[in-house]
RODO-2510 file (C-alpha; in nm, 4 decimals, decimal comma):
residues 427
     n   res          X          Y          Z
     1     m     5,5017     7,4162     8,9605
     2     n     5,1885     7,3553     8,7532
     3     p     4,9119     7,6156     8,6890
     4     t     4,5758     7,4522     8,7652
     5     w     4,3312     7,7001     8,6051
     6     v     4,1439     7,7252     8,9322
     7     m     4,0912     8,1022     8,9210
     8     g     4,0145     8,2127     9,2740
     9     y     3,8523     8,0938     9,5937
    10     p     3,4905     7,9942     9,6576
    11     t     3,2617     8,2410     9,8367
    12     g     3,0937     7,9774    10,0523
    13     y     2,7616     8,0329     9,8760
    14     e     2,8094     7,7929     9,5846
    15     e     2,5103     7,5617     9,5261
    16     g     2,4294     7,2524     9,3222
    17     t     2,4832     6,8782     9,2929
    18     f     2,8188     6,7506     9,1734
    19     l     3,0069     6,4240     9,1419
    20     a     3,3666     6,3840     9,2520
    21     l     3,6094     6,1093     9,1581
    22     d     3,9205     6,0657     9,3702
    23     m     4,1987     5,8445     9,2348
    24     g     4,4461     5,8165     9,5211
    25     g     4,7367     5,5857     9,5862
    26     t     4,5309     5,3180     9,7632
    27     n     4,1606     5,3687     9,6956
    28     l     3,9266     5,4990     9,4305
    29     r     3,6471     5,7079     9,5801
    30     v     3,3270     5,8240     9,4134
    31     c     3,1248     6,0995     9,5832
    32     e     2,8058     6,2916     9,5264
    33     i     2,8223     6,6346     9,6920
    34     v     2,5317     6,8702     9,7367
    35     l     2,6432     7,2270     9,8072
    36     t     2,3578     7,3700    10,0138
    37     d     2,2268     7,7250    10,0543
    38     e     2,3943     7,7477    10,3972
    39     k     2,7322     7,9252    10,3814
    40     g     3,0160     7,6707    10,3732
    41     e     2,7836     7,3732    10,4181
    42     f     2,7478     7,0550    10,2105
    43     d     2,6020     6,7037    10,2137
    44     i     2,7968     6,4066    10,0827
    45     i     2,7429     6,0417     9,9996
    46     q     3,0397     5,8321     9,8914
    47     s     3,1719     5,4857     9,8155
    48     k     3,5282     5,3561     9,8218
    49     y     3,6755     5,0953     9,5902
    50     k     4,0120     4,9299     9,6500
    51     m     4,2695     4,9920     9,3770
    52     p     4,3894     4,6399     9,2864
    53     e     4,7662     4,6068     9,3192
    54     e     4,7967     4,4520     8,9744
    55     l     4,6244     4,7569     8,8263
    56     k     4,9103     4,9825     8,9427
    57     t     5,1446     4,8232     8,6893
    58     g     4,8801     4,7250     8,4345
    59     s     4,7618     4,8874     8,1128
    60     s     4,5779     5,2089     8,0363
    61     d     4,2649     5,0288     7,9174
    62     e     4,2472     4,8242     8,2387
    63     l     4,2709     5,1398     8,4506
    64     w     3,9984     5,3376     8,2775
    65     e     3,7645     5,0393     8,2462
    66     y     3,7955     4,9808     8,6205
    67     i     3,7274     5,3480     8,6993
    68     a     3,4232     5,3569     8,4700
    69     d     3,2910     5,0363     8,6283
    70     c     3,3159     5,1895     8,9757
    71     i     3,1341     5,5077     8,8705
    72     q     2,8601     5,3071     8,7048
    73     q     2,8175     5,0957     9,0198
    74     f     2,7926     5,4107     9,2311
    75     i     2,5324     5,5756     9,0092
    76     e     2,3233     5,2597     8,9805
    77     y     2,3309     5,2098     9,3575
    78     h     2,2325     5,5646     9,4498
    79     h     2,0153     5,6605     9,1503
    80     e     1,8096     5,5222     8,8698
    81     v     2,0185     5,5936     8,5582
    82     e     1,6955     5,6440     8,3661
    83     e     1,5950     5,9079     8,6225
    84     l     1,9150     6,1043     8,5570
    85     e     1,8932     6,0624     8,1832
    86     g     1,5334     6,1874     8,1973
    87     k     1,6518     6,5209     8,3339
    88     g     1,8410     6,5783     8,0102
    89     e     2,1416     6,7145     8,1942
    90     n     2,4839     6,5769     8,2618
    91     i     2,6082     6,5888     8,6208
    92     p     2,9264     6,7987     8,6479
    93     l     3,2175     6,5901     8,7782
    94     g     3,5435     6,6988     8,9355
    95     f     3,8195     6,4404     8,8904
    96     t     4,0920     6,4410     9,1524
    97     f     4,3919     6,2960     8,9707
    98     s     4,6788     6,3310     9,2157
    99     y     4,9723     6,2797     8,9818
   100     p     5,1862     6,5401     8,8044
   101     a     5,0009     6,6667     8,4985
   102     t     5,0516     6,9562     8,2599
   103     q     4,7260     7,1488     8,2283
   104     d     4,6697     7,3946     7,9475
   105     y     4,3033     7,3776     8,0478
   106     i     4,1189     7,2849     8,3655
   107     d     3,9290     7,0055     8,1867
   108     h     4,2441     6,8597     8,0331
   109     g     4,5724     6,7216     8,1674
   110     i     4,8764     6,5485     8,0207
   111     l     5,0263     6,3031     8,2683
   112     q     5,3942     6,3889     8,3118
   113     r     5,4936     6,0832     8,5154
   114     w     5,3452     5,8327     8,7532
   115     t     5,4227     5,8619     9,1257
   116     k     5,3226     5,6761     9,4472
   117     g     5,4456     5,3446     9,3081
   118     f     5,2229     5,3507     8,9968
   119     d     5,3680     5,2555     8,6590
   120     i     5,0696     5,2007     8,4270
   121     s     5,1635     5,1774     8,0614
   122     g     5,0060     5,3911     7,7905
   123     v     4,9078     5,6898     8,0067
   124     e     5,2184     5,9079     8,0414
   125     g     5,2161     6,1820     7,7798
   126     k     4,8416     6,1368     7,7206
   127     d     4,5424     6,3526     7,8125
   128     v     4,3893     6,1683     8,1082
   129     a     4,0673     6,3704     8,0768
   130     e     4,0225     6,2410     7,7226
   131     l     4,0943     5,8809     7,8299
   132     f     3,8457     5,9113     8,1165
   133     e     3,5733     6,0615     7,8990
   134     a     3,6146     5,7862     7,6396
   135     a     3,5585     5,5199     7,9069
   136     i     3,2506     5,7045     8,0387
   137     a     3,1097     5,7504     7,6876
   138     k     3,1214     5,3726     7,6290
   139     r     2,8684     5,3344     7,9112
   140     n     2,6583     5,6334     7,8097
   141     l     2,6695     5,7698     8,1638
   142     p     2,5156     6,1176     8,2214
   143     i     2,8398     6,2812     8,3343
   144     k     3,0339     6,5896     8,2201
   145     l     3,3988     6,6158     8,3243
   146     s     3,4193     6,9748     8,4463
   147     a     3,7572     6,9868     8,6166
   148     l     4,0690     6,7751     8,6477
   149     i     4,2418     6,8645     8,9731
   150     n     4,5171     6,7569     9,2068
   151     d     4,4266     6,6641     9,5643
   152     t     4,6378     6,9487     9,7015
   153     t     4,4454     7,2043     9,4964
   154     g     4,1201     7,0491     9,6153
   155     t     4,2434     7,0634     9,9738
   156     l     4,3252     7,4327     9,9357
   157     i     3,9820     7,5167     9,7925
   158     a     3,7782     7,2967    10,0297
   159     s     3,9599     7,4294    10,3364
   160     h     3,9126     7,7902    10,2251
   161     y     3,5399     7,7140    10,1737
   162     t     3,4988     7,6533    10,5482
   163     d     3,7839     7,8772    10,6746
   164     d     3,8654     8,1801    10,4631
   165     t     4,2007     8,2331    10,6372
   166     t     4,3352     7,9254    10,4545
   167     q     4,6042     8,0159    10,1980
   168     i     4,7919     7,6862    10,1536
   169     g     4,6756     7,3300    10,0984
   170     c     4,9033     7,0321    10,1699
   171     i     4,9017     6,6562    10,1413
   172     f     5,1184     6,4452    10,3710
   173     g     5,0231     6,0872    10,2950
   174     t     5,1301     5,8252    10,0407
   175     g     5,2936     6,1201     9,8647
   176     c     5,3564     6,4842     9,9549
   177     n     5,2629     6,8097     9,7836
   178     a     5,1231     7,1594     9,8331
   179     a     4,9140     7,4202     9,6506
   180     y     4,8693     7,7943     9,6951
   181     m     4,7134     8,0903     9,5139
   182     e     4,9474     8,2951     9,2915
   183     n     4,8943     8,6061     9,0755
   184     c     4,8770     8,5352     8,7023
   185     g     5,1405     8,8022     8,6388
   186     s     5,3907     8,6006     8,8426
   187     v     5,3465     8,2790     8,6396
   188     p     5,5684     8,2828     8,3265
   189     k     5,4103     7,9612     8,1952
   190     i     5,0830     8,1431     8,1223
   191     a     5,2228     8,4807     8,0098
   192     d     5,0965     8,4221     7,6524
   193     y     4,7352     8,4199     7,7742
   194     n     4,7600     8,7930     7,8571
   195     l     4,5465     8,7537     8,1683
   196     p     4,5114     9,0382     8,4186
   197     p     4,8334     9,0254     8,6237
   198     d     4,6484     9,0424     8,9544
   199     m     4,4024     8,7632     8,8670
   200     p     4,4513     8,4698     9,1071
   201     i     4,5375     8,1194     8,9887
   202     a     4,6036     7,8149     9,2054
   203     i     4,9479     7,6579     9,1652
   204     n     5,0109     7,2883     9,2195
   205     c     5,3698     7,2890     9,3475
   206     e     5,4580     6,9216     9,2852
   207     y     5,7466     6,9711     9,5257
   208     g     5,7756     6,5977     9,5810
   209     a     6,0180     6,6301     9,2883
   210     f     6,2323     6,8884     9,4705
   211     d     6,6067     6,8188     9,4533
   212     n     6,5881     6,5371     9,1991
   213     e     6,9469     6,6385     9,1181
   214     h     7,0529     6,5511     9,4773
   215     v     7,2447     6,8728     9,5332
   216     v     7,0560     7,0245     9,8290
   217     l     6,9331     6,7631    10,0745
   218     p     7,1708     6,5198    10,2484
   219     r     7,0725     6,1606    10,1758
   220     t     7,1457     5,8514    10,3814
   221     p     7,2548     5,5242    10,2155
   222     y     6,8997     5,4007    10,2796
   223     d     6,7480     5,6919    10,0842
   224     v     6,9772     5,5991     9,7954
   225     i     6,8594     5,2357     9,8042
   226     i     6,4930     5,3364     9,8068
   227     d     6,5483     5,5647     9,5088
   228     n     6,7515     5,3112     9,3105
   229     d     6,5015     5,0295     9,3715
   230     s     6,1915     5,2402     9,2966
   231     p     6,0008     5,2200     8,9655
   232     r     6,1353     5,5683     8,8821
   233     p     6,4922     5,6224     9,0077
   234     g     6,5955     5,9875     9,0213
   235     q     6,2364     6,1143     9,0441
   236     q     6,0303     6,2371     9,3428
   237     s     6,3445     6,2553     9,5559
   238     f     6,1949     6,4799     9,8238
   239     e     5,8827     6,2652     9,8431
   240     k     6,0897     5,9508     9,8960
   241     m     6,2410     6,1033    10,2107
   242     i     5,9143     6,1974    10,3819
   243     a     5,6078     6,0275    10,2335
   244     g     5,4171     5,7488    10,4045
   245     l     5,4872     5,5056    10,1235
   246     y     5,8562     5,4993    10,2164
   247     l     5,8791     5,5451    10,5962
   248     g     5,8369     5,1762    10,6770
   249     e     6,0884     5,0795    10,4117
   250     l     6,3469     5,3212    10,5553
   251     f     6,2974     5,1610    10,8960
   252     r     6,3326     4,8100    10,7511
   253     l     6,6488     4,8900    10,5561
   254     v     6,8205     5,0323    10,8652
   255     l     6,7382     4,7244    11,0739
   256     v     6,8602     4,4844    10,8041
   257     d     7,1832     4,6810    10,7707
   258     l     7,2390     4,6762    11,1466
   259     h     7,1726     4,3017    11,1631
   260     d     7,4178     4,2329    10,8826
   261     n     7,6828     4,4461    11,0557
   262     k     7,8263     4,1852    11,2935
   263     s     7,9826     4,4500    11,5171
   264     v     7,6325     4,5727    11,6102
   265     q     7,4858     4,2351    11,7131
   266     i     7,1146     4,2963    11,6700
   267     f     6,8602     4,0106    11,6452
   268     e     7,1473     3,7618    11,6855
   269     g     7,0718     3,3998    11,6047
   270     q     6,7243     3,4796    11,4696
   271     d     6,5746     3,4310    11,1264
   272     i     6,5062     3,7762    10,9778
   273     g     6,3668     3,6403    10,6520
   274     k     6,0426     3,8376    10,6886
   275     l     6,2361     4,1561    10,7614
   276     r     6,4357     4,1112    10,4403
   277     k     6,1221     4,1346    10,2267
   278     a     6,1034     4,4812    10,0680
   279     y     5,8090     4,7007    10,1700
   280     t     5,6870     4,4466    10,4228
   281     l     5,6471     4,7343    10,6720
   282     d     5,4477     5,0533    10,6225
   283     a     5,4126     5,3803    10,8095
   284     s     5,1490     5,2352    11,0423
   285     f     5,4149     4,9988    11,1820
   286     l     5,6234     5,2974    11,2920
   287     s     5,3129     5,4704    11,4242
   288     m     5,2349     5,1764    11,6514
   289     i     5,5922     5,1725    11,7835
   290     e     5,5787     5,5439    11,8643
   291     e     5,2399     5,5021    12,0313
   292     d     5,3561     5,2235    12,2661
   293     p     5,2732     5,3670    12,6122
   294     f     5,4659     5,1138    12,8207
   295     e     5,8128     5,1732    12,9597
   296     n     5,9179     4,8188    12,8770
   297     l     5,7859     4,8631    12,5172
   298     s     5,5845     4,5438    12,5474
   299     e     5,3455     4,6414    12,2674
   300     t     5,6408     4,7035    12,0360
   301     g     5,7814     4,3616    12,1248
   302     d     5,4471     4,1959    12,0509
   303     l     5,4217     4,3864    11,7219
   304     i     5,7685     4,2814    11,6053
   305     k     5,7070     3,9214    11,7113
   306     r     5,3684     3,9099    11,5397
   307     t     5,4781     4,0804    11,2183
   308     l     5,8386     3,9668    11,1750
   309     s     5,8644     3,6528    11,3924
   310     i     6,1540     3,8151    11,5798
   311     s     6,1900     3,8172    11,9590
   312     a     6,3524     4,1490    12,0430
   313     t     6,5439     4,2267    12,3621
   314     k     6,4792     4,5431    12,5638
   315     p     6,7814     4,7261    12,4104
   316     e     6,6678     4,6188    12,0641
   317     l     6,3164     4,7498    12,1348
   318     e     6,4632     5,0800    12,2530
   319     l     6,6664     5,1012    11,9330
   320     c     6,3511     5,0397    11,7260
   321     r     6,1658     5,3093    11,9174
   322     r     6,4435     5,5649    11,8679
   323     l     6,4769     5,4755    11,4988
   324     a     6,1019     5,5253    11,4450
   325     e     6,1241     5,8623    11,6213
   326     l     6,4136     5,9763    11,4027
   327     i     6,2419     5,8740    11,0787
   328     g     5,9104     6,0319    11,1841
   329     t     6,0785     6,3523    11,3008
   330     r     6,2772     6,3940    10,9795
   331     a     5,9602     6,3441    10,7744
   332     a     5,7675     6,6040    10,9745
   333     r     6,0457     6,8634    10,9680
   334     l     6,1099     6,8253    10,5954
   335     s     5,7351     6,8462    10,5313
   336     a     5,7276     7,1790    10,7139
   337     c     5,9981     7,3116    10,4796
   338     g     5,7509     7,3247    10,1920
   339     v     5,5026     7,5294    10,3952
   340     a     5,7783     7,7671    10,5102
   341     a     5,8998     7,8130    10,1513
   342     i     5,5523     7,9194    10,0308
   343     c     5,5107     8,1557    10,3272
   344     k     5,8428     8,3210    10,2462
   345     k     5,7716     8,3435     9,8724
   346     k     5,4301     8,5037     9,9223
   347     n     5,5233     8,7040    10,2330
   348     i     5,2488     8,5305    10,4281
   349     a     5,2726     8,6468    10,7891
   350     s     4,9617     8,4691    10,9157
   351     c     4,7275     8,2049    10,7731
   352     s     4,5747     7,8620    10,8166
   353     v     4,7204     7,5701    10,6215
   354     g     4,4756     7,2944    10,5336
   355     a     4,6517     6,9572    10,5472
   356     d     4,5302     6,6102    10,4657
   357     g     4,6781     6,2644    10,4190
   358     s     4,7298     5,9530    10,6279
   359     v     5,0666     6,0619    10,7704
   360     f     4,9379     6,4018    10,8834
   361     n     4,6176     6,2586    11,0289
   362     k     4,7472     5,9396    11,1890
   363     y     5,1223     5,9513    11,2521
   364     p     5,1890     6,0382    11,6186
   365     h     5,3566     6,3743    11,6902
   366     f     5,3716     6,4636    11,3190
   367     k     5,1757     6,7870    11,3666
   368     a     5,3732     6,8985    11,6729
   369     r     5,7096     6,8235    11,5098
   370     g     5,6096     7,0113    11,1958
   371     a     5,4898     7,3085    11,3999
   372     q     5,8194     7,3198    11,5886
   373     a     6,0108     7,3202    11,2595
   374     l     5,7992     7,6097    11,1283
   375     r     5,8750     7,8111    11,4432
   376     e     6,2474     7,7608    11,3903
   377     m     6,2463     7,8356    11,0163
   378     l     6,0199     8,1406    11,0296
   379     g     6,1720     8,2825    11,3488
   380     w     5,8566     8,3272    11,5545
   381     p     5,8913     8,4556    11,9130
   382     r     5,8434     8,2091    12,1966
   383     g     5,5324     8,2130    12,4102
   384     k     5,2916     8,3462    12,1466
   385     r     5,0359     8,1715    11,9281
   386     d     5,1826     8,0456    11,6016
   387     p     5,0746     8,2820    11,3196
   388     v     5,0795     8,0002    11,0615
   389     v     4,8919     7,6939    11,1815
   390     i     4,8629     7,3607    10,9972
   391     e     4,5084     7,2356    11,0528
   392     p     4,3211     6,9206    10,9440
   393     a     4,1758     6,9960    10,6019
   394     e     3,8298     6,9614    10,4661
   395     d     3,7769     6,6807    10,2152
   396     g     3,9874     6,8206     9,9325
   397     s     3,9637     6,5320     9,6903
   398     g     3,5858     6,5066     9,7302
   399     v     3,4321     6,8371     9,8356
   400     g     3,7243     7,0312     9,6838
   401     a     3,6726     6,8649     9,3466
   402     a     3,2998     6,9449     9,3579
   403     l     3,3692     7,3066     9,4507
   404     i     3,6168     7,3471     9,1655
   405     a     3,3592     7,2001     8,9255
   406     a     3,1121     7,4576     9,0609
   407     l     3,3611     7,7448     9,0238
   408     t     3,4378     7,6382     8,6666
   409     l     3,0676     7,6187     8,5787
   410     k     3,0247     7,9683     8,7245
   411     r     3,3100     8,0973     8,5058
   412     v     3,1489     7,9504     8,1954
   413     k     2,8216     8,1264     8,2789
   414     e     3,0108     8,4533     8,3246
   415     g     3,1920     8,4083     7,9923
   416     n     3,5352     8,3779     8,1551
   417     l     3,6659     8,0860     7,9490
   418     a     4,0399     8,1180     8,0262
   419     g     4,1817     7,7697     8,0662
   420     i     3,8600     7,5869     7,9732
   421     k     3,8955     7,3554     7,6744
   422     n     3,5405     7,2326     7,6165
   423     p     3,2847     7,4826     7,7530
   424     e     3,0211     7,3712     7,5045
   425     g     2,7413     7,1611     7,6487
   426     w     2,7902     7,2979     8,0014
   427     l     2,4861     7,5214     8,0187
***
């Protein structure tokens, strides 16, 4: 549970031009967002850059040099750098850094640990804002880091910008997480700041690390293998049971185990060498199996043949379909637990939940399964509209980051400097 120093929601009338940098698990995205004078409206231009696999286990210098290169490319493509420099102003930038960080200030963040398969040396325990600014300064780019945020916090703020009934932001993708607005008086970590107890502050839950002690949730032998073989055993235990990064691997491990159990007799007499390769399957593989519309599961058979060079029988295809359903259903129902927990903590009877991420947006039946789980956990009556609805979010890591930069700039102008490390040079 990390305080974010995002102190309240946007009004919908924020204006200005802002940059946003989104460092996700797969891509790096650079955006320019113009918040217009129309309530809740914005214009956006953006470019995506693939995060090289070797970078995910590389060095700190390699990471920040790559990020600075991408930003420079973006600015040079969409603007004349001399034109920006001529204005004599730095463009405020919101940096979506979706990894657990301790934030004593909104423009500062100490990386606690890498997640989502990253293990870059020389960054944990360091201020990522400082490392980023050093790389930008080398290129003399006209940018001011205004806010370091998590994608869940951005999702919360961006969704509230267009729908003011939103009270929770969630990510169900490569990882999983949620954010909500708490009262400062209920956050012991910031008690020393003596802030008004009813002042709102967004909390980044980081509940992907729930039950790292393995005392609450039942784990299968396959969950144990995934944890033990991960870069960080014993960490992000909840995330490893539901996030998109691990769903395909769960599926693969079960099939290998069944094949090696001679009493089951699955894929008999066939070479499963491709299936034995760790992380050869991802969540999209399960999605395609669940989406197969044919009774004979012909598309699933073609997929398995094409991907794994295995010719599956009809019973084997039916087993694969049921296994994908079980893995997808468990992920959706566990994901709903986090939403239900926040609703119960804050006594939220009705709200919208802004959700983003590849699993939420693309995995078949994920939304319906999660909604069913919420009904069961929160005890809603049958036949009525669900009072808490998980909806597709606005662009949290882009628009949300820009909005938070705008809210922070507004606070500086108002003299509310709580949780702002370097307000000088903003105005």
